[in-house]
Each structure stands twice: as C-alpha cells, then as structure tokens.
One Martini backbone bead per residue (centre of mass of N, CA, C, O) as a GRO file, in nm:
protein
  365
    1MET     BB    1  -5.913   1.570  22.609
    2MET     BB    2  -6.133   1.376  22.493
    3GLN     BB    3  -6.371   1.108  22.539
    4LYS     BB    4  -6.569   0.849  22.434
    5LYS     BB    5  -6.863   0.758  22.624
    6LYS     BB    6  -7.084   0.528  22.764
    7LEU     BB    7  -7.344   0.671  22.956
    8GLN     BB    8  -7.550   0.727  23.191
    9LYS     BB    9  -7.795   0.937  23.237
   10ALA     BB   10  -7.802   1.206  23.429
   11ALA     BB   11  -8.006   1.365  23.712
   12ALA     BB   12  -7.882   1.653  23.729
   13VAL     BB   13  -7.853   1.970  23.877
   14PHE     BB   14  -7.648   2.217  23.677
   15LEU     BB   15  -7.621   2.536  23.719
   16SER     BB   16  -7.382   2.609  23.599
   17LEU     BB   17  -7.146   2.672  23.835
   18CYS     BB   18  -7.320   2.677  24.097
   19LEU     BB   19  -7.392   2.383  24.091
   20VAL     BB   20  -7.127   2.372  24.169
   21GLY     BB   21  -7.230   2.435  24.430
   22GLY     BB   22  -7.104   2.176  24.515
   23LEU     BB   23  -6.831   2.306  24.524
   24ALA     BB   24  -6.929   2.442  24.779
   25ALA     BB   25  -6.947   2.603  25.104
   26CYS     BB   26  -7.055   2.688  25.443
   27SER     BB   27  -6.893   2.935  25.681
   28GLY     BB   28  -7.085   3.203  25.741
   29PHE     BB   29  -7.202   3.101  25.978
   30PRO     BB   30  -7.247   3.081  26.286
   31GLY     BB   31  -6.986   2.931  26.366
   32LYS     BB   32  -6.892   2.608  26.358
   33SER     BB   33  -6.861   2.307  26.287
   34GLN     BB   34  -7.010   2.027  26.365
   35SER     BB   35  -7.037   1.745  26.494
   36SER     BB   36  -7.150   1.433  26.421
   37SER     BB   37  -7.352   1.422  26.671
   38ASP     BB   38  -7.494   1.734  26.579
   39ALA     BB   39  -7.526   1.779  26.255
   40SER     BB   40  -7.771   1.640  26.208
   41GLY     BB   41  -8.097   1.610  26.112
   42SER     BB   42  -8.396   1.588  26.265
   43ALA     BB   43  -8.712   1.421  26.228
   44SER     BB   44  -8.819   1.519  26.469
   45GLY     BB   45  -9.113   1.715  26.434
   46ASP     BB   46  -9.155   1.632  26.099
   47GLN     BB   47  -9.380   1.415  26.045
   48GLN     BB   48  -9.597   1.595  25.900
   49ALA     BB   49  -9.411   1.583  25.624
   50VAL     BB   50  -9.469   1.290  25.599
   51VAL     BB   51  -9.533   1.059  25.346
   52SER     BB   52  -9.651   0.845  25.154
   53SER     BB   53  -9.549   0.654  24.893
   54ASP     BB   54  -9.784   0.715  24.705
   55ALA     BB   55  -9.771   1.032  24.727
   56SER     BB   56  -9.448   1.067  24.671
   57ALA     BB   57  -9.452   0.954  24.354
   58ASP     BB   58  -9.477   1.285  24.285
   59SER     BB   59  -9.291   1.545  24.131
   60SER     BB   60  -9.544   1.758  24.066
   61VAL     BB   61  -9.560   1.869  24.319
   62ALA     BB   62  -9.549   2.120  24.519
   63TYR     BB   63  -9.340   2.318  24.660
   64GLN     BB   64  -9.148   2.387  24.953
   65VAL     BB   65  -9.037   2.636  25.194
   66ASN     BB   66  -8.872   2.563  25.464
   67ALA     BB   67  -9.056   2.309  25.594
   68VAL     BB   68  -8.799   2.138  25.715
   69GLU     BB   69  -8.603   2.177  25.979
   70GLY     BB   70  -8.403   1.937  25.961
   71ILE     BB   71  -8.311   2.012  25.668
   72ASN     BB   72  -8.211   2.293  25.720
   73THR     BB   73  -7.989   2.200  25.914
   74LEU     BB   74  -7.843   2.006  25.729
   75MET     BB   75  -7.761   2.225  25.510
   76THR     BB   76  -7.607   2.417  25.687
   77ASN     BB   77  -7.395   2.206  25.780
   78TYR     BB   78  -7.296   2.125  25.503
   79TYR     BB   79  -7.189   2.409  25.406
   80ASN     BB   80  -7.001   2.459  25.634
   81ALA     BB   81  -6.821   2.206  25.585
   82TYR     BB   82  -6.745   2.260  25.293
   83ALA     BB   83  -6.591   2.531  25.333
   84ASN     BB   84  -6.395   2.389  25.555
   85GLY     BB   85  -6.317   2.093  25.466
   86ASP     BB   86  -6.509   1.887  25.644
   87ILE     BB   87  -6.522   1.558  25.600
   88SER     BB   88  -6.633   1.425  25.859
   89THR     BB   89  -6.897   1.584  25.865
   90LEU     BB   90  -6.997   1.518  25.582
   91ALA     BB   91  -7.010   1.203  25.636
   92SER     BB   92  -7.261   1.253  25.845
   93LEU     BB   93  -7.456   1.383  25.603
   94ALA     BB   94  -7.308   1.225  25.358
   95THR     BB   95  -7.376   0.926  25.153
   96PRO     BB   96  -7.124   0.880  24.973
   97ILE     BB   97  -6.767   0.983  24.987
   98SER     BB   98  -6.534   1.002  24.781
   99GLN     BB   99  -6.208   1.054  24.721
  100LYS     BB  100  -6.254   1.247  24.484
  101GLU     BB  101  -6.450   1.438  24.632
  102GLN     BB  102  -6.262   1.516  24.859
  103GLN     BB  103  -6.064   1.664  24.675
  104TYR     BB  104  -6.265   1.869  24.566
  105ILE     BB  105  -6.330   1.999  24.836
  106SER     BB  106  -6.040   2.086  24.903
  107LEU     BB  107  -6.021   2.280  24.669
  108VAL     BB  108  -6.275   2.472  24.701
  109SER     BB  109  -6.233   2.557  25.007
  110GLN     BB  110  -5.997   2.760  24.934
  111LEU     BB  111  -6.204   2.979  24.791
  112VAL     BB  112  -6.424   2.963  25.001
  113ASP     BB  113  -6.587   3.129  25.260
  114HIS     BB  114  -6.916   3.131  25.209
  115TYR     BB  115  -7.257   3.084  25.290
  116ASP     BB  116  -7.581   3.225  25.199
  117ASN     BB  117  -7.911   3.225  25.176
  118ILE     BB  118  -8.059   2.961  25.249
  119THR     BB  119  -8.281   2.762  25.038
  120VAL     BB  120  -8.551   2.522  25.066
  121TYR     BB  121  -8.671   2.299  24.823
  122SER     BB  122  -8.955   2.077  24.859
  123LYS     BB  123  -9.023   1.724  24.802
  124PRO     BB  124  -9.140   1.435  24.791
  125GLY     BB  125  -9.040   1.130  24.776
  126MET     BB  126  -9.054   0.779  24.710
  127GLU     BB  127  -9.056   0.765  25.026
  128SER     BB  128  -9.097   0.755  25.337
  129GLY     BB  129  -8.889   1.021  25.456
  130SER     BB  130  -8.845   1.152  25.179
  131TYR     BB  131  -8.650   1.390  24.970
  132ILE     BB  132  -8.659   1.647  24.730
  133ILE     BB  133  -8.402   1.897  24.681
  134SER     BB  134  -8.344   2.252  24.659
  135VAL     BB  135  -8.053   2.470  24.694
  136SER     BB  136  -8.025   2.797  24.761
  137MET     BB  137  -7.748   3.040  24.719
  138ASP     BB  138  -7.468   3.226  24.846
  139MET     BB  139  -7.143   3.257  24.709
  140TYR     BB  140  -6.841   3.318  24.883
  141PHE     BB  141  -6.539   3.462  24.810
  142THR     BB  142  -6.232   3.527  24.876
  143GLY     BB  143  -6.217   3.880  24.831
  144ILE     BB  144  -6.533   3.881  24.742
  145SER     BB  145  -6.831   4.062  24.765
  146THR     BB  146  -6.974   3.911  24.544
  147PRO     BB  147  -7.208   3.683  24.499
  148ALA     BB  148  -7.288   3.349  24.391
  149PRO     BB  149  -7.549   3.222  24.264
  150GLY     BB  150  -7.718   2.907  24.358
  151ILE     BB  151  -7.800   2.552  24.274
  152GLU     BB  152  -7.900   2.237  24.439
  153THR     BB  153  -7.949   1.882  24.427
  154PHE     BB  154  -8.124   1.647  24.650
  155TYR     BB  155  -8.132   1.337  24.838
  156VAL     BB  156  -8.344   1.268  25.115
  157ARG     BB  157  -8.316   1.080  25.415
  158THR     BB  158  -8.411   0.845  25.671
  159SER     BB  159  -8.292   0.714  25.935
  160ASP     BB  160  -8.320   0.484  26.188
  161ASP     BB  161  -8.267   0.737  26.406
  162GLY     BB  162  -8.426   0.998  26.259
  163ASN     BB  163  -8.224   1.116  26.055
  164TYR     BB  164  -8.110   1.324  25.827
  165TYR     BB  165  -7.983   1.248  25.489
  166ILE     BB  166  -7.759   1.230  25.223
  167ASP     BB  167  -7.783   1.084  24.911
  168ASN     BB  168  -7.481   1.076  24.731
  169LEU     BB  169  -7.558   0.924  24.468
  170TYR     BB  170  -7.738   1.208  24.385
  171SER     BB  171  -7.518   1.375  24.323
  172TRP     BB  172  -7.358   1.557  24.092
  173PHE     BB  173  -7.090   1.410  24.116
  174ASN     BB  174  -7.181   1.112  24.075
  175LEU     BB  175  -7.346   1.164  23.813
  176SER     BB  176  -7.083   1.244  23.660
  177SER     BB  177  -6.866   1.010  23.748
  178GLN     BB  178  -6.981   0.719  23.812
  179GLU     BB  179  -6.866   0.566  24.077
  180ASN     BB  180  -7.163   0.500  24.169
  181PRO     BB  181  -7.437   0.334  24.182
  182THR     BB  182  -7.773   0.357  24.055
  183ASP     BB  183  -8.118   0.421  24.044
  184SER     BB  184  -8.333   0.447  23.784
  185SER     BB  185  -8.589   0.545  23.937
  186VAL     BB  186  -8.455   0.789  24.072
  187LEU     BB  187  -8.356   0.927  23.816
  188ALA     BB  188  -8.640   0.969  23.697
  189PHE     BB  189  -8.746   1.137  23.931
  190LEU     BB  190  -8.539   1.366  23.906
  191GLN     BB  191  -8.609   1.444  23.618
  192ASP     BB  192  -8.904   1.523  23.672
  193TYR     BB  193  -8.841   1.738  23.876
  194GLU     BB  194  -8.655   1.929  23.694
  195ASN     BB  195  -8.900   1.949  23.469
  196SER     BB  196  -9.072   2.104  23.632
  197ALA     BB  197  -9.216   2.408  23.621
  198ASP     BB  198  -9.145   2.520  23.906
  199MET     BB  199  -8.837   2.449  23.898
  200GLN     BB  200  -8.763   2.593  23.639
  201ALA     BB  201  -8.822   2.874  23.757
  202VAL     BB  202  -8.608   2.865  23.976
  203PHE     BB  203  -8.361   2.818  23.798
  204ALA     BB  204  -8.396   3.073  23.624
  205GLU     BB  205  -8.366   3.278  23.853
  206VAL     BB  206  -8.080   3.200  23.934
  207GLN     BB  207  -7.946   3.241  23.660
  208THR     BB  208  -8.003   3.544  23.645
  209SER     BB  209  -7.849   3.622  23.902
  210TYR     BB  210  -7.578   3.514  23.807
  211ASN     BB  211  -7.541   3.692  23.561
  212GLU     BB  212  -7.557   3.963  23.715
  213ALA     BB  213  -7.314   3.918  23.898
  214LEU     BB  214  -7.098   3.892  23.673
  215ASN     BB  215  -7.158   4.172  23.545
  216SER     BB  216  -7.088   4.347  23.824
  217ASP     BB  217  -6.812   4.157  23.871
  218SER     BB  218  -6.494   4.097  23.770
  219ALA     BB  219  -6.388   3.915  23.998
  220LEU     BB  220  -6.610   3.703  23.977
  221ASN     BB  221  -6.576   3.637  23.681
  222THR     BB  222  -6.287   3.532  23.708
  223MET     BB  223  -6.343   3.307  23.907
  224MET     BB  224  -6.572   3.153  23.728
  225THR     BB  225  -6.394   3.163  23.433
  226SER     BB  226  -6.089   3.087  23.554
  227THR     BB  227  -5.979   3.006  23.834
  228LEU     BB  228  -6.167   2.763  23.893
  229PRO     BB  229  -6.154   2.595  23.628
  230ASP     BB  230  -5.843   2.572  23.628
  231ALA     BB  231  -5.818   2.422  23.896
  232VAL     BB  232  -5.989   2.179  23.813
  233ASN     BB  233  -5.818   2.096  23.569
  234ASN     BB  234  -5.558   2.052  23.719
  235TRP     BB  235  -5.665   1.829  23.899
  236SER     BB  236  -5.781   1.638  23.678
  237GLN     BB  237  -5.498   1.595  23.534
  238SER     BB  238  -5.305   1.531  23.801
  239GLY     BB  239  -5.449   1.437  24.089
  240GLN     BB  240  -5.381   1.712  24.236
  241VAL     BB  241  -5.403   1.928  24.498
  242PRO     BB  242  -5.381   2.246  24.499
  243ASP     BB  243  -5.226   2.536  24.631
  244LEU     BB  244  -5.440   2.834  24.696
  245SER     BB  245  -5.369   3.013  24.950
  246SER     BB  246  -5.150   3.224  24.830
  247ASP     BB  247  -5.226   3.192  24.494
  248THR     BB  248  -5.496   3.160  24.292
  249SER     BB  249  -5.383   3.254  24.012
  250SER     BB  250  -5.182   3.018  23.955
  251SER     BB  251  -5.396   2.808  23.861
  252SER     BB  252  -5.463   2.945  23.594
  253THR     BB  253  -5.168   2.917  23.461
  254ASP     BB  254  -5.132   2.593  23.520
  255ALA     BB  255  -5.349   2.423  23.385
  256SER     BB  256  -5.318   2.515  23.049
  257THR     BB  257  -5.138   2.670  22.814
  258ASP     BB  258  -5.261   2.578  22.553
  259GLU     BB  259  -5.561   2.646  22.606
  260SER     BB  260  -5.546   2.943  22.701
  261SER     BB  261  -5.403   3.057  22.443
  262THR     BB  262  -5.632   2.978  22.231
  263ASP     BB  263  -5.853   3.175  22.414
  264GLN     BB  264  -5.770   3.475  22.466
  265GLY     BB  265  -5.973   3.641  22.306
  266ALA     BB  266  -6.226   3.539  22.456
  267GLN     BB  267  -6.151   3.646  22.733
  268THR     BB  268  -6.162   3.944  22.656
  269ASP     BB  269  -6.453   3.953  22.566
  270THR     BB  270  -6.581   3.879  22.842
  271SER     BB  271  -6.470   4.110  23.028
  272SER     BB  272  -6.576   4.355  22.821
  273GLN     BB  273  -6.863   4.224  22.697
  274ASP     BB  274  -6.932   3.936  22.808
  275THR     BB  275  -7.214   3.902  23.047
  276SER     BB  276  -7.238   3.609  23.098
  277THR     BB  277  -7.233   3.328  23.266
  278ASP     BB  278  -6.962   3.252  23.097
  279ALA     BB  279  -6.656   3.244  22.995
  280SER     BB  280  -6.426   3.152  22.732
  281SER     BB  281  -6.194   3.019  22.903
  282THR     BB  282  -6.347   2.719  22.885
  283ASP     BB  283  -6.212   2.656  22.591
  284ILE     BB  284  -5.942   2.488  22.702
  285SER     BB  285  -5.951   2.208  22.533
  286SER     BB  286  -5.813   2.347  22.317
  287THR     BB  287  -5.524   2.286  22.069
  288ASP     BB  288  -5.642   2.487  21.841
  289SER     BB  289  -5.627   2.807  21.717
  290SER     BB  290  -5.869   2.768  21.505
  291THR     BB  291  -6.096   2.766  21.762
  292ASP     BB  292  -6.160   3.042  21.779
  293SER     BB  293  -6.340   3.318  21.683
  294SER     BB  294  -6.298   3.238  21.372
  295SER     BB  295  -6.507   2.994  21.357
  296GLU     BB  296  -6.764   3.142  21.268
  297SER     BB  297  -6.641   3.167  20.950
  298THR     BB  298  -6.582   2.857  20.954
  299TYR     BB  299  -6.609   2.599  20.734
  300THR     BB  300  -6.727   2.257  20.781
  301THR     BB  301  -6.748   1.887  20.756
  302ASP     BB  302  -6.746   1.834  21.032
  303TYR     BB  303  -6.867   1.566  21.254
  304VAL     BB  304  -7.110   1.434  21.485
  305PRO     BB  305  -7.296   1.193  21.553
  306GLU     BB  306  -7.599   1.132  21.623
  307GLY     BB  307  -7.611   1.040  21.975
  308THR     BB  308  -7.349   1.102  22.079
  309GLN     BB  309  -7.144   1.038  22.358
  310VAL     BB  310  -6.967   1.280  22.562
  311TYR     BB  311  -6.687   1.286  22.770
  312LEU     BB  312  -6.577   1.524  22.985
  313GLU     BB  313  -6.229   1.612  23.074
  314SER     BB  314  -6.308   1.917  23.045
  315ALA     BB  315  -6.369   2.226  23.059
  316ILE     BB  316  -6.667   2.382  22.904
  317ASN     BB  317  -6.845   2.563  22.671
  318ALA     BB  318  -7.194   2.634  22.631
  319ARG     BB  319  -7.376   2.783  22.387
  320ALA     BB  320  -7.666   2.954  22.283
  321SER     BB  321  -7.490   2.991  22.023
  322MET     BB  322  -7.296   3.032  21.721
  323SER     BB  323  -7.091   3.188  21.950
  324ASP     BB  324  -6.829   3.326  22.141
  325THR     BB  325  -7.046   3.559  22.272
  326ALA     BB  326  -7.238   3.382  22.388
  327ASN     BB  327  -7.402   3.252  22.609
  328ALA     BB  328  -7.282   3.056  22.894
  329THR     BB  329  -7.218   2.714  22.998
  330LEU     BB  330  -7.053   2.542  23.241
  331LEU     BB  331  -6.872   2.247  23.187
  332TYR     BB  332  -6.760   1.972  23.359
  333PRO     BB  333  -6.583   1.735  23.449
  334GLY     BB  334  -6.799   1.444  23.374
  335THR     BB  335  -6.971   1.534  23.158
  336THR     BB  336  -7.250   1.433  22.954
  337VAL     BB  337  -7.300   1.457  22.608
  338THR     BB  338  -7.550   1.498  22.346
  339VAL     BB  339  -7.588   1.471  22.016
  340VAL     BB  340  -7.782   1.641  21.772
  341GLN     BB  341  -7.599   1.854  21.581
  342SER     BB  342  -7.404   1.931  21.305
  343TYR     BB  343  -7.229   2.215  21.167
  344GLN     BB  344  -7.058   2.393  20.918
  345GLU     BB  345  -6.961   2.622  21.128
  346GLY     BB  346  -6.835   2.430  21.379
  347TRP     BB  347  -7.095   2.329  21.530
  348THR     BB  348  -7.256   2.164  21.819
  349LYS     BB  349  -7.540   2.026  21.931
  350VAL     BB  350  -7.628   1.984  22.280
  351THR     BB  351  -7.702   1.771  22.557
  352TRP     BB  352  -7.803   1.784  22.905
  353ASP     BB  353  -7.854   1.789  23.225
  354GLY     BB  354  -8.037   2.100  23.213
  355GLY     BB  355  -7.957   2.127  22.890
  356SER     BB  356  -7.846   2.338  22.608
  357GLY     BB  357  -7.602   2.363  22.328
  358TYR     BB  358  -7.291   2.496  22.194
  359ILE     BB  359  -7.012   2.326  22.044
  360LYS     BB  360  -6.721   2.281  21.926
  361THR     BB  361  -6.657   2.019  21.730
  362ASP     BB  362  -6.343   1.969  21.786
  363LEU     BB  363  -6.404   1.918  22.105
  364LEU     BB  364  -6.565   1.624  22.040
  365LYS     BB  365  -6.297   1.433  21.941
   0.00000   0.00000   0.00000
C-alpha cells in the first residue's frame, strides 16, 4: 500500500486531521461565495502592516491576531468557497490549484457544512507585502452539531493590483503531494515559523481542543476517524471522486475492505475507550491481520533503516507511544515520514513536518 520515495521535506503545518483543515472550508458565514471580482482581500488600507524585507525575514517575531483586515477577508472568502466546492472562486484567491487538489476539494466539500470562528495569526513574510499566517477555525460537518477545531498555515502575498492572495505552492496539499516546485528558502522560513515557541503554543491549544471535541461527540469521532479518511483513501486509490451526498457512510465501507477488516478491533477500542486525536481505523493500510492490537506483545526483528523516508500512499495513524490505544495523529496520503528507529516490539518511530510518533513497522515496508 505504500512505497518508499525520496522527497524533499515539506514545511507544512498539519495538525492532526483538522489541518487537513485544508480539507474543508467555510460556507457557514452569512451569504454565498463572492465572485472572483470581489472575493480577494485588498491590501489598500493595510499598508501600515507591511514591513520591509529586512525586518520581515525573521519568523521569530511575535504573531498578531486578526491584524490585517484584507487578509481576514481573504480567508473568510477562501473557506466559504472551499466548503461550497467553488473552484473558480478559490482559483481567484489561491494559486496554483492543481487538478488533483480540485478533486480533493470536491470530495471534502460534500461532507463539510461550514467553518466558523476563523482567527488569523500573522507574521511578516520574507518580502514586503507578504505574510505567513495560521488560521484556526471550527469545522462543522453536515448533520453533526459539534465542530472540529483545526488550524492551517498559508503564505500570503500581495499582487500587482494590491490584493492579497494565497501562494498555494506552500499549501499543505502541495507540500504533501509535491506536484509543483517550491523555493527552499521559503520552506526553511515556514519551518522556522512553525517551530517558533509562540506558534507551537497555538498549535498545541488547537490540538487539545480537537481532542476534546472528538472525546465529546461520537458522531464527530466517527467522521474524523472513519468516514472522512476512508473517503479520502477511496479517492486516492481509485482516482475518482465518490458521491457522498446520499450516504456518506458508504464511503467508509467502500474504501478498502481488506484494511478496515484487519483493524476492526482497534476501531472498537477507539469509539468506546480511546478518546484520542484520531481512532485506529486509519491503520487501514495494513493487509495482514497480525498487525492489529496483538502486535503490542509480538516481538519481531523486522526494521526499517534509520533515515529512510517513506511516502504514505494511504492514511495511517502515528501513535504517541507503542500501543494501539495511544493517542494518535492521522497522517494522510502524500505525507512523507522519516524513520528514527525501529523497535523489536514491531513499532518504528518516525518524524514528519509538525510532529513525531510511532507506526507499526510492517506498514512502512
């Protein structure tokens, strides 16, 4: 289900599934998505927030909250269009948007009702008129009352006509898929930004809220740990966007019967006991029933060499410890993980942009 590939390390912030918060977008604000002519945020009136390139090249400066009105408007319009699956409006706000990402948006917008409580954390970018921002929000799914808190990072620039736009080369999607080339200096800047102490505190706060939300609502837990990842896997494997409008649960059962059946016990554990970030249902890339919860007590000499980079072709859980019931972070297809060390217990410690955790060793081969 997965193959090893050498890829440039991406500098995306992808907290749990919600950072897949790029996953969905917001239609819950008053009114419909705006047309391309009035959807982008204007930089006029915000020039006091623009800094020189010398001053902006420091990602350690303190963030500001909702400080640039044009960017606030840009992100509200972006999430409105994302939830509506409005590709033409999104293309006026973020560029480039690949065909693959357009399919992804079409998939997720079927499940998301709207976004609310959008908050923009901003720091100056690498050149005058640019910003690096993280946007926290509440993601509401159709038919589920409890929102999933999330946060996503963007690089925003100012166009020649004075409007703000998202440089989508540095979206989590492109950084994961590597469809379009990126600038290594910008990647390094993004990495420094996400590693800064103040932003790490923001990310941790959102992660805690996300965990609490999943703990409090079984329907949301099922959406985030089964329905949504299964739908993404189904799309990733087939290349076709499934129709989720009539029965979203069908995508869960269609994703991959082999994988879901091998981890059935872990799914039960998550819904009834494990109220962590994500349920075990996303260990679905396993095709060997011996890799379920019994692997905790199974010792093996299998290992993956230190430093190996593995490109994930299926969604998978990275656990906080070597246990099927430990808190989990859901990693999506396209994520590249780097092996730190394999253990005889059958687990391998890995790192990725934004975190580290343990994955069953046989899933990395």
